[in-house]
KEKOL-942678 format. One line per field, with one value per residue (C-alpha): residue number from 1; x, y, z. Coordinates in Angstrom, 1 decimal. Layout:
# KEKOL-942678
num: (NUM	...) $
x: (X	...) $
y: (Y	...) $
z: (Z	...) $
# end
This chain:
# KEKOL-942678
num: (1	2	3	4	5	6	7	8	9	10	11	12	13	14	15	16	17	18	19	20	21	22	23	24	25	26	27	28	29	30	31	32	33	34	35	36	37	38	39	40	41	42	43	44	45	46	47	48	49	50	51	52	53	54	55	56	57	58	59	60	61	62	63	64	65	66	67	68	69	70	71	72	73	74	75	76	77	78	79	80	81	82	83	84	85	86	87	88	89	90	91	92	93	94	95	96	97	98	99	100	101	102	103	104	105	106	107	108	109	110	111	112	113	114	115	116	117	118	119	120	121	122	123	124	125	126	127	128	129	130	131	132	133	134	135	136	137	138	139	140	141	142	143	144	145	146	147	148	149	150	151	152	153	154	155	156	157	158	159	160	161	162	163	164	165	166	167	168	169	170	171	172	173	174	175	176	177	178	179	180	181	182	183	184	185	186	187	188	189	190	191	192	193	194	195	196	197	198	199	200	201	202	203	204	205	206	207	208	209	210	211	212	213	214	215	216	217	218	219	220	221	222	223	224	225	226	227	228	229	230	231	232	233	234	235	236	237	238	239	240	241	242	243	244	245	246	247	248	249	250	251	252	253	254	255	256	257	258	259	260	261	262	263	264	265	266	267	268	269	270	271	272	273	274	275	276	277	278	279	280	281	282	283	284	285	286	287	288	289	290	291	292	293	294	295	296	297	298	299	300	301	302	303	304	305	306	307	308	309	310	311	312	313	314	315	316	317	318	319	320	321	322	323	324	325	326	327	328	329	330	331	332	333	334	335	336	337	338	339	340	341	342	343	344	345	346	347	348	349	350	351	352	353	354	355	356	357	358	359	360	361	362	363	364	365	366	367	368	369	370	371	372	373	374	375	376	377	378	379	380	381	382	383	384	385	386	387	388	389	390	391	392	393	394	395	396	397	398	399	400	401	402) $
x: (-7.4	-5.7	-2.2	-0.8	2.9	5.1	4.3	0.6	0.5	2.3	-0.2	-3.1	-1.8	-1.4	-5.0	-6.2	-4.7	-6.3	-9.6	-9.3	-8.6	-11.6	-13.9	-13.0	-13.4	-16.9	-18.3	-19.0	-19.1	-15.6	-14.3	-16.2	-15.0	-11.3	-11.0	-7.4	-7.2	-5.5	-8.1	-11.1	-9.7	-8.2	-11.4	-13.5	-11.1	-11.1	-14.9	-14.9	-12.5	-14.8	-17.7	-15.7	-14.8	-18.4	-18.3	-15.1	-12.9	-9.9	-7.3	-3.9	-1.2	2.5	3.1	7.0	7.1	5.0	7.8	10.5	7.9	7.1	10.8	11.5	8.7	10.3	13.7	12.3	10.8	14.3	15.8	13.2	14.0	16.2	17.5	17.1	13.4	12.9	14.4	12.0	9.1	10.5	7.7	5.0	6.5	6.7	3.0	1.9	4.0	2.2	-1.2	-0.1	1.1	-2.2	-4.0	-1.8	-2.8	-6.5	-6.5	-5.0	-7.3	-10.3	-9.3	-8.6	-11.8	-14.1	-12.4	-13.1	-16.6	-17.2	-15.7	-12.5	-8.9	-7.5	-4.6	-7.1	-8.0	-4.4	-3.9	-6.8	-5.3	-2.1	-0.3	-2.1	-3.8	-0.9	1.7	0.4	0.9	4.6	4.2	1.0	2.6	5.6	3.5	1.1	3.9	4.9	1.4	1.0	4.4	4.7	1.1	-0.6	-3.1	-4.5	-4.6	-3.0	-1.1	-4.2	-6.1	-3.3	-3.2	-7.0	-7.1	-4.3	-6.1	-9.3	-7.3	-5.6	-9.0	-10.7	-7.7	-7.9	-11.7	-12.2	-9.3	-11.0	-14.4	-12.8	-10.7	-13.8	-15.7	-12.9	-12.1	-15.7	-14.7	-11.6	-10.5	-8.4	-5.6	-5.9	-4.3	-6.3	-5.5	-1.8	-0.5	3.0	2.8	5.6	7.1	5.4	7.7	8.0	4.8	2.5	0.1	1.5	-0.3	1.6	4.2	7.9	10.8	13.4	16.3	17.3	20.7	19.4	16.7	19.3	21.2	18.2	17.4	21.0	20.4	17.2	19.1	21.8	19.2	17.5	20.8	22.3	18.9	18.6	22.2	21.5	18.4	20.3	22.9	20.3	18.3	17.9	19.3	17.6	17.8	16.0	13.7	11.5	13.3	11.5	12.7	16.3	15.8	14.3	17.1	19.8	17.9	18.0	21.7	22.5	20.5	22.0	25.4	26.1	24.7	26.8	30.0	29.2	29.3	25.8	22.5	19.4	17.0	13.6	11.7	13.1	12.7	9.0	8.3	9.9	8.3	4.8	5.1	6.3	3.5	0.7	1.8	2.4	-1.1	-2.7	-1.1	-1.9	-5.5	-6.3	-4.7	-7.0	-8.7	-12.0	-13.2	-10.7	-12.4	-15.8	-14.4	-13.7	-15.8	-18.5	-16.9	-13.6	-15.5	-17.2	-13.9	-12.4	-15.5	-15.3	-11.6	-12.5	-15.1	-12.7	-9.9	-12.3	-13.4	-9.8	-8.7	-11.6	-11.6	-7.9	-5.5	-7.3	-7.5	-4.0	-2.5	-4.0	-7.6	-6.6	-6.2	-2.8	-4.4	-7.2	-4.7	-2.7	-5.9	-6.5	-2.9	-3.4	-6.4	-4.3	-1.4	-3.5	-5.5	-3.4	0.0	2.1	1.6	-2.2	-1.6	0.3	-2.4	-5.1	-3.3	-2.6	-6.3	-7.0	-4.2	-4.8	-8.3	-7.8	-4.2	-0.7	0.2	3.9	3.9	1.7	4.0	7.0	5.5	3.4	6.1	8.7	6.3	4.3	7.2	9.8	8.8	5.5	7.1	9.5	6.8	4.4	6.8	7.2	3.4	2.8	5.4	4.0	0.6	2.0	3.7	0.2	-0.9	-3.7	-1.2	0.6	2.8	2.4) $
y: (-4.1	-0.7	-0.7	2.6	3.0	4.6	8.1	7.5	6.0	9.0	11.3	9.2	9.2	13.0	13.4	11.0	13.3	16.4	14.5	13.6	17.2	18.4	15.8	16.7	20.4	19.8	16.8	17.7	14.0	13.3	16.5	16.0	12.4	13.3	10.9	11.3	12.8	9.8	7.4	9.5	9.9	6.4	4.7	6.6	5.6	2.0	1.9	3.4	0.7	-2.0	-0.6	-0.6	-4.2	-5.2	-4.0	-6.0	-3.0	-3.2	-0.6	-1.7	0.6	0.4	0.0	-0.1	3.3	2.1	0.3	3.1	5.6	3.5	3.0	6.7	7.5	5.1	6.7	10.1	8.6	7.4	10.8	12.5	10.3	12.4	10.3	13.3	13.6	9.9	9.9	12.5	10.4	7.2	6.5	7.4	5.1	2.3	2.7	2.9	-0.2	-2.2	-1.1	-2.1	-5.5	-6.1	-5.5	-8.1	-10.7	-9.8	-9.9	-13.4	-14.7	-13.3	-14.6	-18.1	-18.2	-17.1	-19.5	-22.4	-21.3	-21.0	-24.4	-23.1	-24.1	-22.1	-21.1	-19.0	-17.2	-16.5	-15.3	-12.9	-11.6	-9.7	-11.3	-9.4	-6.6	-5.3	-6.9	-5.7	-7.2	-8.0	-9.9	-11.5	-12.8	-14.2	-16.1	-17.2	-19.0	-20.6	-21.7	-23.3	-25.1	-26.1	-26.5	-27.3	-24.5	-24.0	-20.5	-19.0	-16.4	-15.2	-15.0	-13.1	-10.5	-10.1	-9.7	-7.1	-5.2	-5.2	-3.9	-1.1	0.2	0.0	1.3	4.5	4.8	4.3	6.3	9.7	8.8	7.3	10.5	12.6	10.7	11.0	14.7	15.5	14.2	16.4	20.0	20.7	22.8	26.0	24.4	26.3	29.7	29.6	33.0	32.3	30.3	27.7	25.7	22.3	19.5	16.1	15.0	17.4	19.5	18.6	21.6	24.2	26.1	25.2	27.4	25.3	25.9	24.0	23.0	21.8	19.9	18.1	17.3	15.7	13.8	12.4	11.2	9.5	7.8	6.6	5.2	3.3	1.9	1.0	-0.4	-2.7	-3.9	-4.5	-6.4	-8.6	-9.3	-10.3	-12.4	-16.0	-15.3	-15.3	-11.4	-11.1	-8.0	-6.4	-4.0	-1.0	-1.6	-1.8	1.5	3.1	1.9	3.3	6.6	6.7	5.9	8.6	11.3	10.7	9.6	12.7	14.9	13.2	13.6	17.2	16.7	17.5	18.5	17.2	19.8	18.6	20.9	19.2	15.8	16.4	17.8	14.8	12.4	13.8	13.7	10.1	9.2	10.8	9.3	5.9	5.8	7.2	4.4	1.7	2.7	3.4	0.0	-1.9	-4.8	-4.5	-7.6	-9.6	-8.4	-9.3	-12.8	-13.3	-16.2	-15.0	-16.6	-14.8	-11.5	-12.0	-12.4	-9.3	-7.3	-8.4	-7.4	-3.9	-3.5	-4.7	-2.3	0.7	-0.4	-1.1	2.4	4.0	2.1	1.1	3.1	6.4	5.8	4.4	7.3	9.9	10.5	13.9	15.4	13.7	10.3	10.9	11.5	8.4	6.4	7.4	6.4	3.1	2.4	3.0	0.6	-1.8	-2.7	-1.4	0.1	2.9	5.2	4.9	5.7	8.9	9.9	9.4	11.6	14.3	14.4	15.0	17.5	19.4	20.3	20.5	21.4	19.7	16.8	16.5	13.4	11.5	12.1	11.1	7.9	6.4	6.3	4.5	2.0	1.4	1.2	-0.6	-2.1	-3.6	-5.9	-7.3	-7.8	-9.2	-12.0	-13.0	-13.0	-15.0	-17.6	-17.9	-18.7	-21.2	-23.0	-23.8	-27.5	-26.3	-25.9	-29.0	-28.8	-31.6) $
z: (-51.8	-51.6	-50.2	-48.9	-48.9	-46.3	-47.4	-47.8	-44.3	-42.8	-44.5	-43.2	-39.7	-39.7	-41.0	-38.3	-35.6	-37.2	-37.4	-33.7	-32.7	-34.8	-33.3	-29.8	-30.5	-31.8	-29.9	-26.3	-25.2	-26.4	-24.7	-21.5	-21.1	-22.0	-24.9	-26.4	-29.9	-31.5	-30.0	-31.3	-34.8	-35.1	-34.0	-36.5	-39.3	-38.1	-38.1	-41.6	-42.8	-41.2	-43.2	-46.4	-45.8	-46.0	-49.6	-50.2	-50.1	-47.8	-47.2	-45.7	-44.3	-44.2	-40.5	-40.8	-39.1	-36.1	-34.2	-34.7	-33.4	-30.4	-29.6	-30.1	-27.6	-25.0	-25.7	-24.8	-21.6	-20.7	-21.5	-19.4	-16.3	-13.9	-11.0	-8.7	-9.5	-9.3	-5.9	-4.8	-6.0	-4.7	-2.1	-4.6	-7.2	-4.6	-3.6	-7.3	-8.1	-5.3	-6.8	-10.3	-9.0	-7.3	-10.5	-12.3	-9.7	-10.0	-13.8	-13.9	-11.1	-12.9	-16.3	-15.0	-12.9	-15.7	-18.2	-15.9	-15.3	-19.0	-19.7	-21.4	-21.0	-18.0	-20.2	-22.2	-19.1	-18.3	-21.9	-21.5	-18.2	-17.6	-20.4	-23.1	-21.2	-19.1	-21.4	-24.7	-28.2	-27.8	-24.5	-25.8	-29.0	-27.1	-24.5	-27.2	-28.9	-25.6	-24.9	-28.4	-28.4	-24.7	-23.6	-27.0	-26.9	-30.4	-31.9	-28.8	-30.8	-32.7	-29.4	-27.8	-30.6	-30.6	-26.8	-26.8	-29.5	-27.5	-24.5	-26.5	-27.6	-24.2	-22.4	-24.4	-23.9	-20.2	-18.8	-19.5	-18.0	-14.9	-14.4	-14.9	-12.3	-9.8	-10.4	-9.3	-5.9	-5.5	-5.7	-8.7	-7.0	-9.1	-12.1	-14.7	-13.2	-12.2	-11.1	-12.6	-15.8	-16.0	-18.8	-18.9	-18.1	-19.9	-21.5	-19.6	-21.7	-25.2	-26.9	-24.9	-26.8	-26.1	-27.1	-29.0	-31.3	-34.4	-33.0	-29.6	-31.5	-33.5	-30.3	-28.8	-32.1	-31.9	-28.3	-29.4	-32.3	-30.0	-27.6	-30.4	-31.7	-28.3	-27.1	-30.1	-29.6	-25.9	-26.8	-29.2	-26.6	-24.0	-26.4	-25.3	-21.8	-18.4	-18.6	-21.9	-22.0	-24.7	-27.0	-25.8	-22.2	-23.5	-25.4	-22.3	-20.1	-22.5	-22.5	-18.7	-18.6	-21.3	-19.5	-16.1	-17.1	-19.2	-16.5	-13.7	-15.8	-16.5	-20.3	-21.3	-19.9	-21.7	-22.9	-21.7	-24.1	-27.1	-25.6	-24.8	-28.3	-30.1	-27.6	-28.1	-31.9	-31.7	-29.3	-31.4	-34.7	-33.1	-31.6	-34.8	-36.9	-34.3	-34.0	-37.7	-38.5	-36.1	-37.8	-35.9	-37.6	-35.6	-32.4	-33.8	-34.5	-30.7	-29.4	-27.0	-23.9	-24.6	-25.2	-21.8	-20.1	-21.7	-20.9	-17.3	-17.3	-18.5	-15.8	-13.1	-14.4	-14.1	-10.6	-9.5	-10.7	-8.8	-5.6	-5.2	-7.3	-6.6	-2.9	-2.2	-4.3	-2.0	-3.3	-4.8	-8.3	-8.9	-7.9	-10.5	-13.2	-12.1	-12.2	-15.8	-16.7	-14.9	-17.1	-20.1	-19.5	-17.3	-20.4	-23.3	-23.3	-21.8	-24.9	-24.2	-20.5	-21.5	-24.0	-21.3	-18.8	-21.4	-22.3	-18.6	-17.8	-21.0	-19.7	-15.9	-15.4	-15.0	-12.7	-12.4	-10.2	-12.6	-15.5	-13.3	-12.0	-14.8	-17.6	-15.4	-13.9	-17.0	-19.4	-17.2	-13.9	-15.0	-17.6	-15.1	-12.4	-15.0	-16.0	-12.3	-11.7	-14.9	-14.0	-10.5	-11.9	-14.4	-11.4	-10.0	-10.3	-12.6	-15.4	-16.5	-19.6	-22.1) $
# end
């Protein structure tokens, strides 16, 4: 076994991003279907590690940087959230939230229905529904423990992690093709040939140059650090209470309060250019580490019935994005980008959603509304609604705690 330390892992993650960029530049299929760079490079490395494992060679990475990078990314989402802009997009956020909630209900109904059809415990169907797909690894691990201790479901945590990993991979793979299919139906509103070039906002078009200064960069870095510190303290304070939330939600919330509180008091105006640069760096490195660290043999170990459920969930996610999300969001270019983002966090996580949308907008042009709506819904509202939906399902007579 080869164990890479912190520095070796950082070098490997950087090379994965360069590999992904090179692959997309040279492989038309990846470029045409808008596969994100971290996904392309990360999966190639993960497949390489799977092959090496057949020769009894295993490479392990130091993933201690993964969580701070994820939290830094969510801090930048919070620092990018301007209440004035959110107010403008209020109606769109509300409609998208309804679509997202509808998917949560469908995912759980499908999971439970297929589990019963295949002769499995209905709890397994719930675990391969919104808990791990929309919820991700953190939510899956938490509910896996509950299912093991309260309901006596064996290997629930292992199943949760494997299902969440499956979702992370597929969420990054289907978003681009779904957007490509939908964009064929709409007119891209002159995005590629704007008469007056503008500075990209937030996480739009990460490869565009942004003018920054060392001092303002340090100011933004300080705001992110404060968000991380205060978010972790808030998470510790809420732990064990009825208001307990995942750490990344607390960090995001602190970022939102910092951005809008300082602005309202006239003390400081956040520089979005620096926020977007640091956010995009954190996002890219986080996804690179997450994907290159995938243990694909864990996915291969999934029992065939569970694999069938997850494959069905992937198909339903794509169909839902095409026939529901796209239509209710206006059947236009912005709706196509939103559908790609929905695939990302509907199966995987918010970072995957952002990467999906970036892959689309980098090629076809910006979508301000998508980058306004998806981060807030995917990173904040979905976790709260998901908990409510899960508890409503668990209240059904079908589930009886032992």
